[in-house]
A tleap script that builds the chain and sets N, CA, C and O, in Angstrom:
source leaprc.protein.ff14SB
mol = sequence {
  NMET GLU ILE PRO PRO GLY ALA ARG LEU GLU
  LYS GLY SER TRP HIE TYR GLN ARG HIE LEU
  PRO PRO LEU GLN PRO LEU SER LEU GLY ARG
  THR PRO GLN ALA GLY ASP TYR GLN LEU CYS
  PHE LEU GLN GLN CYS HIE GLU MET SER GLU
  TRP LEU GLY PRO PRO ILE SER ASN PRO ALA
  SER VAL ASP LEU TRP SER CYS ARG ILE ARG
  SER GLY GLN CHIE
}
set mol.1.N position { 27.040 63.571 -15.589 }
set mol.1.CA position { 26.019 63.410 -17.058 }
set mol.1.C position { 26.486 64.987 -17.568 }
set mol.1.O position { 26.619 66.143 -17.169 }
set mol.2.N position { 26.623 64.130 -18.730 }
set mol.2.CA position { 26.699 65.403 -19.554 }
set mol.2.C position { 25.969 66.384 -20.519 }
set mol.2.O position { 25.207 65.708 -21.210 }
set mol.3.N position { 25.909 67.375 -20.765 }
set mol.3.CA position { 24.872 68.420 -21.355 }
set mol.3.C position { 24.466 67.651 -22.787 }
set mol.3.O position { 25.243 67.206 -23.632 }
set mol.4.N position { 23.352 67.639 -22.792 }
set mol.4.CA position { 23.110 67.043 -23.938 }
set mol.4.C position { 22.728 67.971 -25.303 }
set mol.4.O position { 21.839 68.799 -25.104 }
set mol.5.N position { 23.375 67.919 -26.843 }
set mol.5.CA position { 22.955 69.277 -27.215 }
set mol.5.C position { 22.055 69.756 -27.573 }
set mol.5.O position { 21.098 69.008 -27.375 }
set mol.6.N position { 21.817 70.527 -27.964 }
set mol.6.CA position { 20.424 71.870 -28.135 }
set mol.6.C position { 20.180 72.146 -26.636 }
set mol.6.O position { 19.407 73.095 -26.503 }
set mol.7.N position { 20.540 71.684 -25.615 }
set mol.7.CA position { 20.241 71.997 -24.148 }
set mol.7.C position { 20.189 73.220 -23.968 }
set mol.7.O position { 21.135 73.904 -24.361 }
set mol.8.N position { 18.565 74.103 -23.034 }
set mol.8.CA position { 19.341 75.234 -22.895 }
set mol.8.C position { 19.490 75.033 -21.810 }
set mol.8.O position { 19.232 73.998 -21.196 }
set mol.9.N position { 20.118 76.418 -21.266 }
set mol.9.CA position { 19.833 76.814 -19.678 }
set mol.9.C position { 19.326 77.915 -19.757 }
set mol.9.O position { 19.913 78.854 -20.294 }
set mol.10.N position { 17.558 78.057 -18.986 }
set mol.10.CA position { 17.012 78.372 -18.336 }
set mol.10.C position { 16.580 79.053 -16.716 }
set mol.10.O position { 15.543 78.630 -16.205 }
set mol.11.N position { 17.204 79.841 -16.150 }
set mol.11.CA position { 16.802 80.241 -14.361 }
set mol.11.C position { 17.191 79.175 -14.005 }
set mol.11.O position { 16.423 78.368 -13.482 }
set mol.12.N position { 18.541 78.910 -14.216 }
set mol.12.CA position { 19.719 78.123 -13.208 }
set mol.12.C position { 19.583 76.608 -13.049 }
set mol.12.O position { 19.867 76.022 -12.005 }
set mol.13.N position { 18.948 75.780 -14.597 }
set mol.13.CA position { 18.722 74.286 -15.577 }
set mol.13.C position { 18.262 74.606 -16.363 }
set mol.13.O position { 17.514 75.530 -16.683 }
set mol.14.N position { 18.907 73.448 -16.953 }
set mol.14.CA position { 19.115 73.146 -18.771 }
set mol.14.C position { 17.672 72.302 -18.730 }
set mol.14.O position { 17.192 71.297 -18.207 }
set mol.15.N position { 17.382 73.166 -19.452 }
set mol.15.CA position { 16.001 71.574 -20.350 }
set mol.15.C position { 17.038 71.189 -21.571 }
set mol.15.O position { 18.130 71.390 -22.103 }
set mol.16.N position { 16.019 70.602 -21.573 }
set mol.16.CA position { 15.190 69.438 -23.197 }
set mol.16.C position { 15.109 68.024 -23.596 }
set mol.16.O position { 15.581 67.137 -22.884 }
set mol.17.N position { 14.623 67.832 -24.527 }
set mol.17.CA position { 14.140 66.998 -24.718 }
set mol.17.C position { 14.705 65.522 -24.834 }
set mol.17.O position { 15.657 65.673 -25.600 }
set mol.18.N position { 14.670 64.650 -24.617 }
set mol.18.CA position { 15.316 63.381 -24.771 }
set mol.18.C position { 15.349 62.651 -26.222 }
set mol.18.O position { 14.518 62.862 -27.105 }
set mol.19.N position { 16.116 62.028 -26.291 }
set mol.19.CA position { 15.164 61.520 -28.094 }
set mol.19.C position { 15.540 59.587 -27.394 }
set mol.19.O position { 15.738 58.731 -28.257 }
set mol.20.N position { 15.557 59.428 -26.832 }
set mol.20.CA position { 15.237 58.182 -26.880 }
set mol.20.C position { 13.576 57.379 -26.817 }
set mol.20.O position { 12.490 57.921 -27.019 }
set mol.21.N position { 13.803 56.218 -26.536 }
set mol.21.CA position { 12.249 55.695 -26.645 }
set mol.21.C position { 11.746 55.919 -24.644 }
set mol.21.O position { 12.534 56.091 -23.714 }
set mol.22.N position { 10.306 55.829 -24.584 }
set mol.22.CA position { 9.948 56.314 -23.680 }
set mol.22.C position { 10.215 55.118 -21.921 }
set mol.22.O position { 9.845 53.958 -21.743 }
set mol.23.N position { 10.741 55.773 -21.251 }
set mol.23.CA position { 10.517 53.982 -20.115 }
set mol.23.C position { 9.326 54.024 -19.948 }
set mol.23.O position { 8.634 55.036 -19.839 }
set mol.24.N position { 8.926 52.690 -19.908 }
set mol.24.CA position { 7.850 52.041 -19.234 }
set mol.24.C position { 7.045 50.842 -18.113 }
set mol.24.O position { 6.237 49.918 -18.216 }
set mol.25.N position { 7.649 51.363 -17.288 }
set mol.25.CA position { 7.233 52.624 -16.477 }
set mol.25.C position { 8.472 52.994 -15.749 }
set mol.25.O position { 9.419 52.310 -15.361 }
set mol.26.N position { 8.185 54.379 -15.661 }
set mol.26.CA position { 9.304 54.874 -15.434 }
set mol.26.C position { 9.149 54.672 -13.317 }
set mol.26.O position { 8.097 54.750 -12.683 }
set mol.27.N position { 9.783 54.558 -13.056 }
set mol.27.CA position { 9.690 54.006 -11.066 }
set mol.27.C position { 10.375 55.359 -10.209 }
set mol.27.O position { 11.541 55.310 -9.817 }
set mol.28.N position { 9.519 56.530 -9.980 }
set mol.28.CA position { 10.441 57.234 -9.032 }
set mol.28.C position { 10.017 57.133 -7.181 }
set mol.28.O position { 8.916 57.071 -6.635 }
set mol.29.N position { 11.374 57.152 -6.619 }
set mol.29.CA position { 11.178 57.099 -5.173 }
set mol.29.C position { 10.541 57.603 -4.466 }
set mol.29.O position { 11.130 57.275 -3.435 }
set mol.30.N position { 9.755 58.181 -4.154 }
set mol.30.CA position { 8.874 58.885 -3.124 }
set mol.30.C position { 8.268 58.917 -1.781 }
set mol.30.O position { 7.181 58.405 -1.516 }
set mol.31.N position { 9.145 59.642 -0.813 }
set mol.31.CA position { 9.249 59.166 0.820 }
set mol.31.C position { 9.409 60.533 0.993 }
set mol.31.O position { 9.696 61.330 0.101 }
set mol.32.N position { 9.149 60.868 2.561 }
set mol.32.CA position { 9.182 62.318 3.130 }
set mol.32.C position { 10.630 62.090 3.372 }
set mol.32.O position { 10.795 63.186 3.907 }
set mol.33.N position { 11.882 61.524 3.415 }
set mol.33.CA position { 13.532 61.252 3.461 }
set mol.33.C position { 13.278 62.255 2.239 }
set mol.33.O position { 13.034 63.440 2.465 }
set mol.34.N position { 13.338 61.795 1.068 }
set mol.34.CA position { 13.817 62.068 -0.185 }
set mol.34.C position { 13.002 63.474 -0.495 }
set mol.34.O position { 13.637 64.382 -1.032 }
set mol.35.N position { 11.819 63.641 -0.218 }
set mol.35.CA position { 11.561 64.990 -1.016 }
set mol.35.C position { 10.317 64.647 -2.219 }
set mol.35.O position { 9.788 63.565 -2.477 }
set mol.36.N position { 10.132 65.723 -2.700 }
set mol.36.CA position { 8.819 65.674 -3.617 }
set mol.36.C position { 9.705 65.616 -4.965 }
set mol.36.O position { 10.933 65.701 -4.954 }
set mol.37.N position { 8.904 65.457 -6.152 }
set mol.37.CA position { 9.116 65.773 -7.897 }
set mol.37.C position { 8.289 66.575 -8.128 }
set mol.37.O position { 7.087 66.525 -7.868 }
set mol.38.N position { 9.157 67.749 -8.872 }
set mol.38.CA position { 8.028 68.372 -9.949 }
set mol.38.C position { 7.842 67.659 -10.988 }
set mol.38.O position { 8.620 66.915 -11.584 }
set mol.39.N position { 6.268 68.044 -11.269 }
set mol.39.CA position { 6.360 67.778 -12.882 }
set mol.39.C position { 6.302 68.518 -13.786 }
set mol.39.O position { 5.680 67.659 -14.411 }
set mol.40.N position { 6.374 69.559 -14.684 }
set mol.40.CA position { 6.705 70.654 -15.611 }
set mol.40.C position { 5.989 70.166 -17.042 }
set mol.40.O position { 6.037 69.112 -17.675 }
set mol.41.N position { 5.288 71.464 -17.251 }
set mol.41.CA position { 4.352 71.112 -18.651 }
set mol.41.C position { 3.798 72.655 -18.621 }
set mol.41.O position { 3.687 73.561 -17.795 }
set mol.42.N position { 3.525 72.430 -19.962 }
set mol.42.CA position { 2.706 74.070 -20.306 }
set mol.42.C position { 3.407 75.325 -19.653 }
set mol.42.O position { 2.930 76.341 -19.148 }
set mol.43.N position { 4.456 74.981 -19.805 }
set mol.43.CA position { 5.247 76.107 -19.186 }
set mol.43.C position { 5.418 76.502 -18.304 }
set mol.43.O position { 6.033 77.567 -18.357 }
set mol.44.N position { 4.983 75.923 -16.692 }
set mol.44.CA position { 4.410 75.533 -15.550 }
set mol.44.C position { 5.114 74.098 -14.368 }
set mol.44.O position { 5.430 73.022 -14.876 }
set mol.45.N position { 5.229 74.286 -13.146 }
set mol.45.CA position { 6.038 72.953 -12.701 }
set mol.45.C position { 4.647 72.461 -11.245 }
set mol.45.O position { 3.884 73.011 -10.450 }
set mol.46.N position { 4.833 71.875 -11.436 }
set mol.46.CA position { 4.054 71.626 -10.011 }
set mol.46.C position { 4.343 69.851 -9.299 }
set mol.46.O position { 4.647 68.786 -9.837 }
set mol.47.N position { 4.129 70.158 -8.213 }
set mol.47.CA position { 4.324 69.422 -6.800 }
set mol.47.C position { 3.663 68.318 -7.301 }
set mol.47.O position { 2.507 68.351 -7.724 }
set mol.48.N position { 4.708 66.875 -7.247 }
set mol.48.CA position { 3.177 65.148 -7.238 }
set mol.48.C position { 2.746 65.156 -6.605 }
set mol.48.O position { 1.826 64.342 -6.531 }
set mol.49.N position { 3.104 66.545 -4.982 }
set mol.49.CA position { 1.743 66.092 -3.698 }
set mol.49.C position { 0.379 66.481 -3.501 }
set mol.49.O position { -0.411 66.129 -2.624 }
set mol.50.N position { 0.167 67.648 -4.929 }
set mol.50.CA position { -0.280 68.614 -5.874 }
set mol.50.C position { -1.286 67.548 -6.228 }
set mol.50.O position { -2.419 67.983 -6.437 }
set mol.51.N position { -1.069 65.861 -6.376 }
set mol.51.CA position { -1.955 65.218 -6.931 }
set mol.51.C position { -2.338 63.702 -5.899 }
set mol.51.O position { -3.222 62.874 -5.683 }
set mol.52.N position { -1.005 64.084 -5.523 }
set mol.52.CA position { -1.067 62.472 -5.146 }
set mol.52.C position { -0.904 62.264 -3.780 }
set mol.52.O position { -0.696 61.130 -3.349 }
set mol.53.N position { -0.997 63.506 -2.849 }
set mol.53.CA position { -0.518 64.314 -1.167 }
set mol.53.C position { 0.712 63.532 -1.298 }
set mol.53.O position { 1.296 62.766 -2.064 }
set mol.54.N position { 0.861 64.422 0.441 }
set mol.54.CA position { 2.559 64.520 0.731 }
set mol.54.C position { 3.371 63.124 0.193 }
set mol.54.O position { 2.581 62.191 0.056 }
set mol.55.N position { 4.090 62.949 0.023 }
set mol.55.CA position { 5.611 61.997 -0.047 }
set mol.55.C position { 5.331 60.913 1.547 }
set mol.55.O position { 4.950 61.303 2.651 }
set mol.56.N position { 5.650 59.658 1.156 }
set mol.56.CA position { 4.617 58.829 2.544 }
set mol.56.C position { 5.715 56.957 1.841 }
set mol.56.O position { 5.875 56.326 0.796 }
set mol.57.N position { 6.215 56.886 3.581 }
set mol.57.CA position { 7.255 55.593 2.836 }
set mol.57.C position { 6.175 54.731 2.826 }
set mol.57.O position { 6.506 54.193 3.883 }
set mol.58.N position { 5.219 54.180 2.541 }
set mol.58.CA position { 4.526 52.585 2.047 }
set mol.58.C position { 3.497 53.310 1.198 }
set mol.58.O position { 2.821 54.203 1.708 }
set mol.59.N position { 3.365 53.004 0.068 }
set mol.59.CA position { 4.276 52.991 -1.145 }
set mol.59.C position { 6.039 53.826 -1.046 }
set mol.59.O position { 6.026 54.621 -0.106 }
set mol.60.N position { 6.923 53.811 -1.506 }
set mol.60.CA position { 7.788 54.406 -1.378 }
set mol.60.C position { 8.009 54.742 -2.888 }
set mol.60.O position { 8.984 55.472 -3.068 }
set mol.61.N position { 7.493 54.467 -3.741 }
set mol.61.CA position { 7.263 54.989 -5.063 }
set mol.61.C position { 6.285 55.005 -5.737 }
set mol.61.O position { 5.300 54.295 -5.537 }
set mol.62.N position { 6.426 55.914 -6.742 }
set mol.62.CA position { 5.037 56.059 -7.907 }
set mol.62.C position { 5.403 55.816 -9.260 }
set mol.62.O position { 6.340 56.450 -9.745 }
set mol.63.N position { 4.596 54.730 -10.122 }
set mol.63.CA position { 5.061 54.687 -11.343 }
set mol.63.C position { 4.647 55.471 -12.505 }
set mol.63.O position { 3.537 55.191 -12.956 }
set mol.64.N position { 5.255 56.313 -13.028 }
set mol.64.CA position { 4.617 56.744 -14.208 }
set mol.64.C position { 5.162 56.101 -15.831 }
set mol.64.O position { 6.238 55.718 -16.290 }
set mol.65.N position { 3.927 56.223 -16.285 }
set mol.65.CA position { 3.781 55.908 -18.081 }
set mol.65.C position { 3.310 57.119 -18.528 }
set mol.65.O position { 2.505 57.876 -17.986 }
set mol.66.N position { 4.400 57.315 -20.478 }
set mol.66.CA position { 3.949 58.319 -21.103 }
set mol.66.C position { 2.953 57.874 -21.454 }
set mol.66.O position { 2.464 56.904 -20.875 }
set mol.67.N position { 2.199 58.632 -22.814 }
set mol.67.CA position { 0.845 58.927 -23.415 }
set mol.67.C position { 1.625 59.473 -24.644 }
set mol.67.O position { 2.794 59.841 -24.757 }
set mol.68.N position { 0.717 59.413 -25.423 }
set mol.68.CA position { 0.958 59.165 -26.925 }
set mol.68.C position { 0.895 60.922 -26.947 }
set mol.68.O position { 0.584 61.294 -25.816 }
set mol.69.N position { 1.056 61.869 -27.703 }
set mol.69.CA position { 0.593 63.245 -28.091 }
set mol.69.C position { 0.246 63.187 -29.476 }
set mol.69.O position { 0.797 62.453 -30.296 }
set mol.70.N position { -0.757 64.046 -29.727 }
set mol.70.CA position { -1.056 64.130 -31.558 }
set mol.70.C position { -0.589 65.029 -31.707 }
set mol.70.O position { -0.295 65.794 -30.789 }
set mol.71.N position { -0.337 65.264 -33.077 }
set mol.71.CA position { 0.448 66.715 -33.462 }
set mol.71.C position { -0.716 67.788 -33.310 }
set mol.71.O position { -1.897 67.711 -33.647 }
set mol.72.N position { -0.350 68.317 -32.992 }
set mol.72.CA position { -0.247 70.372 -32.729 }
set mol.72.C position { -0.695 70.030 -31.619 }
set mol.72.O position { -1.825 70.495 -31.470 }
set mol.73.N position { -0.164 69.110 -30.287 }
set mol.73.CA position { -0.367 69.026 -28.645 }
set mol.73.C position { 1.070 69.560 -28.418 }
set mol.73.O position { 1.859 69.515 -29.361 }
set mol.74.N position { 1.680 70.359 -26.513 }
set mol.74.CA position { 3.061 70.396 -26.660 }
set mol.74.C position { 3.142 69.479 -25.069 }
set mol.74.O position { 4.232 69.166 -24.591 }
savepdb mol mol.pdb
quit
């Protein structure tokens, strides 16, 4: 994967905002063998298990949809 223009390296990982329409839905594989995902917002990252519990084999995925952000929100 190419590093996109405007990306910045912080604490060992690249951060950027993509300029494409949202994927609706975004399906993430989530099993005990694959581990968990992190969702990062408001300067903090959280394991998905904080909201959904630990990854399980059935169902083995979770679907995410984007929402509109009003002007002035982050």
